[in-house]
N, C-alpha and C positions, 0 to 999 in steps of 0.2 A: 558463257557471256565472257564479255571480257571487263576491263573496269569501266571503259565508258559507258556500255549498255547499264550496269550496275549502278552508276552514280545517275543516271538517266532516270531509272525507278526510285533510287534512294532519294531523289529532288522533289519528288512525290510524297514522301512518307516524312521526313525530317527537313527542319528547316535548313535551308542550305544545302543541303544533302547528306548531314554529318550530323553527329551527335557529339561533337565536341570542336569547337571551331578553328582549333589550331589544325584540325586534320584535313582542312580543306586546302588545295592550291590547284589553280587554275594549270589545263582546262576541266582536271579530274583527279581527283586522288585515286592511287593505283591500290586497290582490294587485295589482301591478302589472304591466303589459306592454310598455311603451314609455317610451322617455326621448328627449327631443331639448332641447336648450338647456338652459332653466332648468327646463324642464316636464316633468313626468312623468305618464303614463296608465293609470289602472286597467283591470283586465280590463274592464269595461263600457264604455270609451271615454271615462271622465269624465276630466278634465284637470285638473293641480295645479301650482300655484306650487311650487318644492321648495327649502327652506333647509334640507333635511339634505344634501344633494349627497353621498349615498354616505360620512356621518360624517365629512365634510369632504375626501373625497379627490379628487371632481371638480371641482377648483378652476377647471376649464379649461371646465367644464360640457360637456355629454352630446352625443356627435356634432360637437364642433366640427371643422372643416371642415380647418381648419389643423392638427391634430392628426392627423384621419384621413388625411389625403392623405400626412403623412410617415410615418406607420407601413405604408401599402401600399407606399409606396418603399421601405422598408427590408427588405421581401420576407422578413419572419421565418419564413413558412411553408415554406420550403425550406430551414431549418437544422433537424439534428438537436437532439434531445432528449438533454441529460444529458453533453454536452460542451460544451467551450470555444468559444464564439464573439466576434467582434471587439464584437458589439454591447454585451455586459458590460463590455468596457474603456471603450468610450466613454461608457456612462453612468457608470461611476465618474469618469472624467476631469471631468465635468459637477460631478458632488458633490464631488470632493476641490478643485476650483478656488474653488466657492461657499463651502464650509464647512472654513477650512483646518486645523481640528482633528482632522479625519479625515484622517489620514496613509496608513491603511490599511483597508481594511472587507472584511466577509464580506456579501454579498447572501442573505436567507432568504427563506420564504413567507408570514410574516405579523412583525408586531411583536411576537406572544406567543414565538414562536420567537427573533426579535431579542433579546428581554430575556433568555431563559433562557439563551441562550449567553453574553451578555454577563455576567450573574451567574457563571455559572461561572467565566469567564474571570478576571473580579475575584478570586475567591476561590484559584484557581491562582496569579495572579500576587502575591498579598500574602501568600499562606499563612495567609489568614485565613479565618473560617467566616462570622460576622455580616454581614448587610448591613442598612442604614434605608431603610425608604420611609413615605411620609407617608399619614397616615389618609385613605382615600377618594381615594388616589393609584390610577390604575388602570394597569398594566402589561401587561396581557393575564392568560391562565387558566391559567397554569402553578403548581404547588404554591409557588415562591418566591415570589411576588407576591400569589397569591389569599389574601391575609390585610389584615383592615381595606381592601376594597377597594372603589372607586366603579363607578361605570357600573350594567349591569344587576345586579350582584351584589348594591348597594344597594338598588336599586329593588324586588327582590323578597326584600329581608330576609335577605339570605346573605352577609354580606361578607367573611367568613371562613368558606369552603367545608366541608362535612363531608368525609371522606376525604381531608384532607392529614395525615400521620403527627405526633404531637407534635413528634418530633425536628427535624422539617423545621421546624414553627412557631416553635419556639424558637430558630430560626437568624435571625429577621427580628424587629427591633425597629421598632415606630413611633412615628413624630413627628407632632406637630402642625404643619402647613403655616401659614408665616406668624408661626411662633414658635420664633426662634431660640434663645430659653433653653432649650426644651424639647430641642432637637437637641445643644444645648451639654452637656445634663446626661446625655445617653444617652454623648456620646464621654466624659465625664468618667468614667463607670461602666465602660467598656466599653472604652476607647481601643486597647489592644492586641489587640483580638478584631474591631474591625470592617473589612471587608474593603471595604464601597463603600456610598456612598448612593446610591438611584436616586430621581430625581424629574421630574415635567413640570414645566418652566416657567411654563406657566400650567395651573393644573388645568382639564381639558377634560372630566371624566367624573363631576363632581358638579356639572353646572352648569358655570359658568365663574368661576373665581376667578382673579385676577390677582396676582402675587408683592407684596409690599409693596416702597417704594424700598430698596434695597441689601439684600435678604434673600438672594438668588440668590448676590451676591456673597460675603456671609458664607458661606454654604454652601462654596461653592469654599473659601475660605480653612479652614474648620475641617476638612474633609476633608483639605486638602494638609498642615496641620499636625500633623494625627495619623496620615498614613500612608495614608490610605483612598483608594480610589478616587471620583470624582464621575462618575456615571451620568446622561447628560441624556436623557429621552426627549422624544424630538422627532417622536414618530411623529405627532402633531396640527399642531405648531407648525412641523415643518421645511417652508420654501418657501411658507410659508403668508401670510407678510406683506412678502418680498420674496424676492428670489433669493438665498436664504441661511437660515440658522438664526436662530431666537430667540437663541441663543448670541453670534451677530454683534450682534444688535442691544444686548443687554445687557453686553457686551464680557466674556464666558465664555470659559473654556479648559478643557471638561470632559478627563475622561482616555478615556471613553467617552461616545459618540453613540449613539441610538437613530433609525433613519427606518422611515418606512412611510407608507402612505396616498397620499399625492400623486405620488411617485416611482415609483411604478407605474402612474400614469395611469388607475386604475379595476380594474387586475388584481392579483394576490393578490403581495404583496411585503413585505418588512421588512428591514432592514440594521443590523448594529453596527459599529461602526469607530470608530476612534482614534488614540492613539499607535502610533507603529511599533514599539516595544519591546515592547509589551503585547500588538500583535495577533500578532506573529511567533511568539508562544506557539501560537499557533492549527495544528493540523495541516493540511497534511505539515512544515510548517517547524519546528512545535513539538510538544507532547504533548497539547494540549488539544483534543477531538475535537469536530467539527462536521460536518454534512452534509449534503444533502437531494437527491434525484432534480430536483427542480424549481426548485433555486435557481439562480438566474440563468436561467431559462428563457426561450427567444428572444421568444416573446409579450410577456412580461411587460417584459423590454428594451427590447422597441422601442417599447411604451406609454410606459413613463417616458421614453426618450429624448427622443420627441417631444412630450410634455408639457413636459418642462422646456427645451428650446428655443423652445415657443410661450411659457412663462414668463418666459423672459431677455428678451424685449421686452416685457412686461407692463406696464401701469400699475396696480402695487399701490395707488397714493394711490384709483384709481378705486373699488375694492371697499371699502376704508374708509369712505369719503365715502357709500355706501349705509347701513352700518350708520348712520353718523350721519344719514341722513335718516329710518332708522326711530326712530332715540331721539328727532329733534326731535319729530317726529309723536306719537309716545307719552307725550310728557314732561308735558303736561297731565293725563294719564290716570295717569301714576306718581306723580305728586304728590297727585292726588284721592285714590287708591286704596290708598297706602302699599304699594307696588310697588316692587322695587327690579330695573334693568336693567344687568347687568354686561355689558360690551364689549371687544373690544379688537380694533381695526380693523377684520378681517373675520369677525369672532367673537361671538355673541351669545347671552344666554340672561336670562329673565325669571324672579326667582324672587317669590313672592306673601308677603312679608315687610316691615315696616316699616323693618328695621333693618340696617344695611353686612353684605354676606356675603364674608367674607375666609376662611373655613375651615369646617372640616367643622362644627364645632358650630351656627355659623352659617346654615350653608345647610340643614342639618335644620330649622332654625325656618319654613322654607317651606311652605306649606301646597300640599300634594302632590296632593290630592283638587282643590284648585280647580286647579291647573296641569292636571290631568287633563280637565277640565271645558273650561278654556281652549284646549287641545290639541284635543279632539274636535269644539268650535265651529268652530276653525279648518280642520281636517280637513274638515267638510261643507260649508262654505264654500270650499272649494277651494285651502287653503293648506298645505301640508304641512310640519311641523316634526318636529323631531327627537322620537321617542315617548318622552319621558320626562323628568320634574323634572331628572334628574343626568345628562342630556346638553346637547351645546351645539348651535347652528344656526349654518349658516354660509353665506356669500355668496361666489358665482363670479362669472367675468368676462362670464358671458353674461348674469347679471341686469340688465335695464335700469332706469331711474329709475321709468320708468311701473310696469312690475311689482313693484317695492320698495312704492311709495305704496300701489298696491291691496292688497299683503300688509300693510301696516302699518293700512289702515284695517280691514281683518279682524281683526286682532289688536285693535284699539281695541273691536270689538263683541265678541270673545273675552274680553277683561278684564271689559267690562259685563256679559255673560252668567254669567262665573263666580261672581259673587257671590250668583246665586239658588240 
């Protein structure tokens, strides 16, 4: 069967034919069966250079021999499910040493779970109800955060999902990213009611938007001056730019941190952690309940541990240089076609607009139809980018300069073709 045939079957099984909205694109998504290194192969054997890399999770590449070898040595299949194991302690040790603000932690099975539990914990710790999130900030698909959300929620026109009770929606305040005055105004109005502010340090689910200089430090200051917790969502950025979090780079000291993606090495994972006095409120040491049969499961712990061991000795400057290579090749086209390429080290996204993209409103000015024309051109030519204007592309350690140059040349053609 080809991708069209499989999609026709899938439409009768899954809403919209997919198991996550952003995976859909017309007329049908490509179905894949194999991955190795920086390449993925569809059901008909066609080869693609992959710049989605599992939405950033596969920074070490697919089938990385060093990672696979250690995973087998850890013998995770012999460990029973739903019981404590040494693997969870070993992985936690690595994370705690790399990101000192995480004094204690809990593993979950997704970033969605992690943010849900962190928000509940913040409300319990402060005794307050309200949280602040950023317009188009994405923190998963639970009721607390699926309000003015990015990623597929924005792509398909439902940034605030139906089905969320008004009572819950009223506990969520929305601020404009990179607009410190907007956040200050919310704190001035609701000061004693705000439990926490949750933010991605780099917005990665509305394309890619970098923080302005001093912005994140100011958010931290405002939170602490007003008795609110700062929850830093590093699901994308954790271990992406170095063997640490973005908080280490930006000299931040969040109360709670969210991790995911990379720390699972390609298997389902999430994590919330932070200050000991806050985390000790979690059951059984405290009264805030959180649990999960598959939390800290041996397979994920082994994959995550092997991945972090690989990353500990990796040259992060290399993957940053690969994005610089793409930027240098595309620069003449960017200047000629009024296109913006936002990047930070090993992440990048193209916006089809001539103006700086720094918040929700400026990102929405991008021509999303032109982006999809660009995406489909690249797909047809064997370059798989993240399938949506409001997603981000990623470089991994197994991308070679030759592959990156090939992909950038294809992107040149895609930019040109998108004009027609």
